[in-house]
Structure formats: C-alpha cells, structure tokens
Steps between C-alpha positions, in 0.01 A plus 500: 500500500779488757763233439702326767863604447611154612277269292298734269165376630210743520446677834195671648632574849577861590819389678619313188491164678505227235256211566688280254853511642456687830734785406440845652729789397700672770420862581713807438351741748126495427530351152545157344855442376547273200876557467597580862868428442512815283274726706780671693747528213529374144870453422420516127345847526602851607519621858214747474497826694139435592440794733663743256278370219189526719583862586586605144205352312224755578694793349741340250390552137594147385302316767205735461491461121523122518213489749280723284571289192420179688168637624409635155587174324306292753187712460533523121564137414346319799235739636319278751721221634362316798844395625846644438841358592814714491819293494807672640295770669802665662388763748141506373512837322349369174256275687374808681437661161319189374282503809389856420446420130320168557308551826280192452785255434627261765873564520774242551872572502821307540869565535798280563627730778308516825613859565311617192185323620518695824516825303216398269283422801558858622376642170226251406381330820201338326715303254556126536878463523730202458871431480555320169750403234357605161636180346255299713162673516260284707180583309311372200234703313458727804548862388350738246815712481865436589754782499879489523677834485877477451516140618590276203845651452604373845428134422701257288189297415288788372315277251401267784362796695283603205368143474429493873309827469297352214408203718394729787267700272148412408446448125485846347676647804738792462872554544674835555881525485776754506864410433817702434566552129804521271795271582731783393394693811660241729684674784612469860135538605418173322804330650411613852135405454608154383306533179532204267413701190349812350231421246440574138144545378532192279623278783219596738237460228621151408525389862148614581364325191689180582350505850149506353420871503349719231675836524252789507746786529873551527671836518824650617474738795733770636591601145524873566747454785709253301785748429541565872483126571767426237727770644459364853566142396807590293659662805523163674476203267624237746471445872784634710580565864370857485155408363217660698178291475288791630623756243207443263261560790633853547396728213541872567165673501523711180591189301239292678230754405618509139504121470154487659365730229670301224366169624148640531516622139626158394215331687248714313643374169487137614142542618408635155630181339859589417756219523829668580806358321764535773532557871649376823225240549238298317134481608299201374142380543377158392223247552525128560382307197 
C-alpha cells in the first residue's frame, strides 16, 4: 500500500494524490519526489562524481562483483519476488543486474539524488523510479524484496531505515544488504563519502534482528583483495586537500583482471555455502518476521 508522505493515509492514485489530506508530491523530472529539498544536493552526503561512476561500473571489478553477488543472492534466497524495491539505486547498475536475474519481477527504485535517477532511467527504463529519503519510506506491506547496497553507512538513523524497510515489506518479505566492514579500515574514502560508520558483523546482525528480521545469511565479501585494500587505505587515512575521489574508479588493467579473477573465485565459495570471516564489505540476507 502507498502511504501519503504528509498524513500517512493509504493511497490508490497513480499520481500519489491523497484523498484524505489533498497532498500530491512534487515531481523531480518524470518522478515523484518525497524529499525534493534534497534532490539536487544532500549537504550531509558526498559530492558524487556521478558520470565517472556511470562510466567505470561496467568494467570495474568491484562494481561487477557486487552486482553478481546481488543477483545471485536475490535468486538464491528470494527466487520469485513479484515486486522489488532498491533503495539508493545510484546509477542503476545493480538494478540492471536484478532485472536480468528476476525478469518477472516488477522493479521499483529510489535515490535521494535526482541525477542518479536520470542515470538509472537510462539503464532500466522499465523501472518505477522515485526520489526518496530512506528514513521515510511511503509504503506499507508493498514489496516482496527490498535491497539496499552500500546505503546504511551514509545515514545517521540506520536503525530507523531498517525499521522502515520492514514496514514496506510484506510479511515474509526479503531484505538484501551490503555495507562496508571493519571500522579499522576507516580512511579518507570514508571521510569523503560521508560515511557514518563501518560495520562489524555483530552490529549488523543485532540491528537486523532488532528491526524484526531473521537473518538467513551473512558473509564478508572482497576477502581475497583485502591486503590490497588495506594497503590503499593506509596510504591516506584522513581526508586532505590532495584527495582524489575518482582514484578508486581507475584500476590499471592487469590489476583489474587479477581482482576480477579473485572475486569470482570468492563468489564460488560463497555460493557453495562458505561464510567468509573478513573482507571489505558484508553481505546479508534476511526475512521479515
């Protein structure tokens, strides 16, 4: 069910017009905007190099591995969802992978930044898009699967977001998450990205349980590239004037090929049931109790 962002009444109208209070969301381009004051820029978040990200994703090992893992986890744990919402869809690279993996699902996606919605529309034109603050999700018992890949770490109220996701899911609906792992890996990249935290396995597990989820699977990912990640992060622990936010998007091709092979081997272990003990990120799947 759609919920009016102004009064929380149920809505049936395609244009989100609320019959109870008369509220209709403004539009950001072609899409409803539920937090329009943040659509152009969120002062609490990074200034993303959106076009550079869009260009790098198809060939960059990290983006490719994350997309493959997302598609595998969705098919493995939630094989036939009727409706899927990706929160913080960015440029739509993962959503495009979910579309290929779940061809019968109706896809919805949101991001706080309108620029990212424009890019997602280029990649997945059939998706229903909306500009939205993840702390105020205007749905109740609407989706079979909600995904949020590298989103929670950007938000102070991460527990509230998990609770909002639980409300938006149908009973028994699924949740897929990735978050950065290991607080000791904090570096200038986290500072620039305006991360609030890097997660421990225990913290994420407890937060999901407290939000009403049964955790089906949790594993570290990017374990085999962890030495390279540690070395890169140690070179620049704190943000400075010479920080280059696009540096991580440029991996020289021999290293990119090597990391691609390592991540594919790691994925094969995860798909066989291994739960890896360490890595740059955590992947978690859960169901709403």
